[in-house]
C-alpha positions, 0 to 999 in steps of 0.5 A: 802097904795099901794105896791109902798108906802110900798116899799118907806117906807121900803127903807127909813127906811132901809136907815136911819138905814144904815146911823146910822150904818155908823155913829156908825162905823165911831165914835166908831169902826174905830181905827182913830177918828175925833174931831172938834177943838173948840178954837184957842189954837192950832193956827196956827197949827189947828184953831177953826172949823178944824177937827183933827183925832186921835188914841190911842198910847202906847207912847207919845213923845215931840212935839206930839199933843195930846188930853187929859181930864183935871181933872178940865173940862168936855171937852177934850183939844188939846195941844202939849207935850213940856216936859217929867217930871221925874215922867213920866207925861208931860208938855203940851201947846197950840201952840197959843203964844197969848192965851197960853204964858205958860202951864195953871196951872188950867188945870194941863198942867204941869203934864198931866198923860198918863191915861188922854191922849185920843190919839195922833193927826195923821192929821187934815183938814179944818172942812168945807171940812171934815164934808160935805164930811163925811156925803156925803160919809155916805149917799152914802154908805148907799144908795148903801147898801140900794139898794143892800139889798132892791133888795135882799129883793124883791126876 
């Protein structure tokens, strides 16, 4: 394989590594994290396919939209705090009145503990806008960093 072939392989491997690094930073290091809404339980506030951004918080208040882990299901749930109980747990419910006329007992939505809460939702956006934009930004940053690092390695 010629010198040009080796350069292309090194460039591609470096770019793949940097895309992976950007993805890890985005998901695990930054203080605000994205999650995709998978149901209509929060409609019309957030619909299935929307992407919401959340971060951990020290306190939670009535009307905050939170993400919590119920003890009866493996997936996280997005809900709104509707009441604070006397024992410092929270009564929560999705915004969609059709699918959520009341808190769901099987999901323990009448007594969510603070340690079950993953974070408070900061804002949301339509999924079709965020995901391609996110990956596009990651690829662009990785490409630019690859160019920079590769030019330094060539010397």
